[in-house]
C-alpha positions as a Markdown table, in Angstrom:
| # | Residue | x | y | z |
|---|---|---|---|---|
| 1 | Unk | 106.0 | 80.5 | 62.4 |
| 2 | Unk | 107.7 | 82.0 | 65.5 |
| 3 | Unk | 106.3 | 85.5 | 64.6 |
| 4 | Unk | 102.8 | 84.0 | 64.5 |
| 5 | Unk | 103.2 | 82.3 | 67.9 |
| 6 | Unk | 104.5 | 85.5 | 69.3 |
| 7 | Unk | 101.6 | 87.5 | 67.9 |
| 8 | Unk | 99.1 | 85.1 | 69.4 |
| 9 | Unk | 100.8 | 85.1 | 72.8 |
| 10 | Unk | 101.1 | 88.8 | 72.9 |
| 11 | Unk | 97.5 | 89.3 | 71.7 |
| 12 | Unk | 96.1 | 87.0 | 74.4 |
| 13 | Unk | 98.2 | 88.7 | 77.1 |
| 14 | Unk | 97.1 | 92.1 | 76.0 |
| 15 | Unk | 93.5 | 91.2 | 75.9 |
| 16 | Unk | 93.8 | 89.6 | 79.3 |
| 17 | Unk | 95.5 | 92.7 | 80.7 |
| 18 | Unk | 92.8 | 94.9 | 79.3 |
| 19 | Unk | 90.0 | 92.8 | 80.7 |
| 20 | Unk | 91.6 | 92.8 | 84.1 |
| 21 | Unk | 92.0 | 96.6 | 84.0 |
| 22 | Unk | 95.8 | 96.7 | 83.7 |
| 23 | Unk | 96.0 | 97.9 | 80.1 |
| 24 | Unk | 94.3 | 100.4 | 77.9 |
| 25 | Unk | 94.0 | 99.5 | 74.2 |
| 26 | Unk | 95.5 | 101.9 | 71.7 |
| 27 | Unk | 93.8 | 102.6 | 68.4 |
| 28 | Unk | 97.0 | 101.8 | 66.4 |
| 29 | Unk | 99.1 | 98.9 | 67.5 |
| 30 | Unk | 101.3 | 97.2 | 65.0 |
| 31 | Unk | 103.5 | 94.2 | 65.5 |
| 32 | Unk | 104.9 | 94.6 | 62.0 |
| 33 | Unk | 107.6 | 96.9 | 63.3 |
| 34 | Unk | 108.6 | 94.5 | 66.1 |
| 35 | Unk | 107.5 | 93.6 | 69.6 |
| 36 | Unk | 107.9 | 97.2 | 70.9 |
| 37 | Unk | 104.8 | 98.1 | 69.0 |
| 38 | Unk | 102.7 | 96.6 | 71.8 |
| 39 | Unk | 103.9 | 99.1 | 74.4 |
| 40 | Unk | 101.2 | 101.7 | 73.6 |
| 41 | Unk | 98.6 | 98.9 | 74.1 |
| 42 | Unk | 99.9 | 97.9 | 77.5 |
| 43 | Unk | 99.0 | 101.4 | 78.8 |
| 44 | Unk | 99.7 | 102.6 | 82.3 |
| 45 | Unk | 101.3 | 100.1 | 84.7 |
| 46 | Unk | 102.1 | 102.9 | 87.2 |
| 47 | Unk | 99.5 | 101.9 | 89.7 |
| 48 | Unk | 97.9 | 104.4 | 92.1 |
| 49 | Unk | 99.9 | 106.8 | 94.2 |
| 50 | Unk | 99.9 | 105.6 | 97.8 |
| 51 | Unk | 98.0 | 107.7 | 100.3 |
| 52 | Unk | 100.0 | 106.7 | 103.3 |
| 53 | Unk | 103.4 | 108.2 | 102.3 |
| 54 | Unk | 105.1 | 111.0 | 104.2 |
| 55 | Unk | 106.7 | 111.5 | 107.6 |
| 56 | Unk | 104.6 | 110.9 | 110.7 |
| 57 | Unk | 106.2 | 111.4 | 114.1 |
| 58 | Unk | 109.6 | 111.5 | 112.5 |
| 59 | Unk | 109.1 | 108.1 | 110.8 |
| 60 | Unk | 108.6 | 107.1 | 107.2 |
| 61 | Unk | 105.8 | 104.5 | 106.4 |
| 62 | Unk | 107.0 | 101.0 | 107.2 |
| 63 | Unk | 107.6 | 98.6 | 104.3 |
| 64 | Unk | 104.9 | 96.0 | 103.5 |
| 65 | Unk | 105.6 | 92.3 | 103.8 |
| 66 | Unk | 106.5 | 92.0 | 100.1 |
| 67 | Unk | 110.2 | 92.0 | 99.3 |
| 68 | Unk | 110.0 | 95.0 | 96.9 |
| 69 | Unk | 110.7 | 97.7 | 99.5 |
| 70 | Unk | 113.7 | 98.9 | 101.4 |
| 71 | Unk | 113.7 | 101.3 | 104.4 |
| 72 | Unk | 116.3 | 102.8 | 106.8 |
| 73 | Unk | 114.0 | 103.1 | 109.7 |
| 74 | Unk | 112.6 | 100.3 | 111.9 |
| 75 | Unk | 113.3 | 97.4 | 109.5 |
| 76 | Unk | 114.5 | 94.5 | 111.7 |
| 77 | Unk | 115.1 | 92.2 | 108.7 |
| 78 | Unk | 117.9 | 92.2 | 106.2 |
| 79 | Unk | 115.4 | 92.0 | 103.3 |
| 80 | Unk | 113.9 | 95.4 | 104.0 |
| 81 | Unk | 116.7 | 97.1 | 105.9 |
| 82 | Unk | 119.1 | 99.6 | 104.4 |
| 83 | Unk | 121.5 | 102.1 | 105.9 |
| 84 | Unk | 120.4 | 105.8 | 105.8 |
| 85 | Unk | 122.4 | 108.3 | 103.8 |
| 86 | Unk | 124.9 | 110.1 | 106.1 |
| 87 | Unk | 126.0 | 113.7 | 105.5 |
| 88 | Unk | 128.5 | 116.0 | 107.1 |
| 89 | Unk | 127.7 | 119.3 | 105.5 |
| 90 | Unk | 124.9 | 121.8 | 106.2 |
| 91 | Unk | 121.5 | 120.0 | 106.1 |
| 92 | Unk | 120.1 | 122.4 | 103.5 |
| 93 | Unk | 123.1 | 121.7 | 101.3 |
| 94 | Unk | 122.7 | 118.0 | 101.7 |
| 95 | Unk | 119.0 | 118.1 | 100.7 |
| 96 | Unk | 119.9 | 120.4 | 97.7 |
| 97 | Unk | 122.5 | 117.9 | 96.5 |
| 98 | Unk | 120.2 | 115.0 | 97.1 |
| 99 | Unk | 117.5 | 116.7 | 95.0 |
| 100 | Unk | 120.1 | 117.4 | 92.2 |
| 101 | Unk | 121.2 | 113.7 | 92.2 |
| 102 | Unk | 117.5 | 112.5 | 92.1 |
| 103 | Unk | 116.6 | 114.9 | 89.3 |
| 104 | Unk | 119.6 | 113.7 | 87.3 |
| 105 | Unk | 118.3 | 110.1 | 87.3 |
| 106 | Unk | 116.3 | 109.0 | 84.3 |
| 107 | Unk | 112.5 | 108.8 | 84.4 |
| 108 | Unk | 112.2 | 110.6 | 87.7 |
| 109 | Unk | 109.6 | 113.0 | 88.9 |
| 110 | Unk | 109.9 | 114.9 | 92.2 |
| 111 | Unk | 106.4 | 115.0 | 93.6 |
| 112 | Unk | 106.9 | 116.8 | 96.9 |
| 113 | Unk | 109.8 | 118.7 | 98.5 |
| 114 | Unk | 110.3 | 120.5 | 101.8 |
| 115 | Unk | 113.4 | 121.5 | 103.7 |
| 116 | Unk | 113.5 | 118.0 | 105.3 |
| 117 | Unk | 111.5 | 115.7 | 103.0 |
| 118 | Unk | 111.7 | 114.7 | 99.3 |
| 119 | Unk | 109.3 | 112.4 | 97.5 |
| 120 | Unk | 110.0 | 111.2 | 94.0 |
| 121 | Unk | 108.6 | 108.7 | 91.6 |
| 122 | Unk | 110.9 | 106.5 | 89.5 |
| 123 | Unk | 109.4 | 104.8 | 86.4 |
| 124 | Unk | 111.0 | 101.7 | 84.9 |
| 125 | Unk | 112.3 | 102.0 | 81.3 |
| 126 | Unk | 110.4 | 99.3 | 79.5 |
| 127 | Unk | 107.0 | 99.0 | 81.1 |
| 128 | Unk | 106.6 | 102.2 | 83.2 |
| 129 | Unk | 106.2 | 100.5 | 86.6 |
| 130 | Unk | 106.5 | 103.2 | 89.3 |
| 131 | Unk | 108.5 | 103.1 | 92.5 |
| 132 | Unk | 107.8 | 105.6 | 95.3 |
| 133 | Unk | 111.0 | 106.9 | 96.9 |
| 134 | Unk | 111.1 | 109.0 | 100.0 |
| 135 | Unk | 113.9 | 110.8 | 101.8 |
| 136 | Unk | 113.6 | 112.3 | 105.3 |
| 137 | Unk | 116.4 | 114.4 | 106.7 |
| 138 | Unk | 117.0 | 113.9 | 110.4 |
| 139 | Unk | 119.4 | 116.7 | 111.5 |
| 140 | Unk | 119.8 | 115.3 | 115.0 |
| 141 | Unk | 121.4 | 112.1 | 113.6 |
| 142 | Unk | 123.0 | 113.8 | 110.5 |
| 143 | Unk | 121.3 | 111.3 | 108.3 |
| 144 | Unk | 118.8 | 111.2 | 105.5 |
| 145 | Unk | 116.4 | 108.2 | 106.0 |
| 146 | Unk | 115.2 | 106.5 | 102.9 |
| 147 | Unk | 112.3 | 104.4 | 101.8 |
| 148 | Unk | 112.0 | 103.0 | 98.3 |
| 149 | Unk | 109.0 | 100.8 | 97.4 |
| 150 | Unk | 107.4 | 99.3 | 94.2 |
| 151 | Unk | 103.7 | 100.1 | 93.8 |
| 152 | Unk | 102.9 | 96.9 | 92.0 |
| 153 | Unk | 104.0 | 93.3 | 92.1 |
| 154 | Unk | 105.8 | 91.2 | 94.6 |
| 155 | Unk | 109.5 | 91.3 | 93.6 |
| 156 | Unk | 111.5 | 94.2 | 92.2 |
| 157 | Unk | 114.6 | 92.0 | 91.5 |
| 158 | Unk | 116.6 | 94.3 | 93.9 |
| 159 | Unk | 115.8 | 97.5 | 91.9 |
| 160 | Unk | 114.9 | 99.6 | 95.0 |
| 161 | Unk | 118.1 | 98.6 | 96.9 |
| 162 | Unk | 120.2 | 99.2 | 93.8 |
| 163 | Unk | 118.6 | 102.6 | 93.3 |
| 164 | Unk | 119.4 | 103.8 | 96.9 |
| 165 | Unk | 122.9 | 102.4 | 96.7 |
| 166 | Unk | 123.4 | 104.3 | 93.4 |
| 167 | Unk | 122.2 | 107.5 | 95.1 |
| 168 | Unk | 124.5 | 106.8 | 98.0 |
| 169 | Unk | 127.5 | 106.5 | 95.6 |
| 170 | Unk | 126.5 | 109.7 | 93.7 |
| 171 | Unk | 126.4 | 111.6 | 97.0 |
| 172 | Unk | 129.6 | 110.1 | 98.2 |
| 173 | Unk | 131.4 | 111.2 | 95.0 |
| 174 | Unk | 130.1 | 114.6 | 95.8 |
| 175 | Unk | 131.7 | 114.3 | 99.3 |
| 176 | Unk | 128.6 | 114.7 | 101.4 |
| 177 | Unk | 127.7 | 111.0 | 102.2 |
| 178 | Unk | 129.7 | 108.4 | 103.9 |
């Protein structure tokens, strides 16, 4: 009985997602092997890559009003504000270590890298939701500014803040961040 209700609910949800353009039906979806069989049906929940990312006049793009973003520049509210990553070594070494830390994280793709900027996409484990994470090295302040934002949805349940704090801890254990 429970399995039949589950199949009905999942089927309705998947058809609705497909009709709304959020899912792409797979040719072979089976619920016989468990609920994870629906994941190929759900398709790509990554969203579109934002066109407004990058550094303009020494600033990262501000966070939207939604609570699923943190930034170390210009955020006056506690919901969006987060401290930048401080470093004490050579800026090139700091960026190299940052890139190594980011690349070591699961489901991560570095999209763009320069000597002072790093842009990576982080995908969630279960549904493949993508967060855009940017790092901008400001040598005049000996900090690396950060921005981490979810592409879709309203809330991220604190995932972007946790990610930046995890990166901060990894850098601190490597003795370049404070």
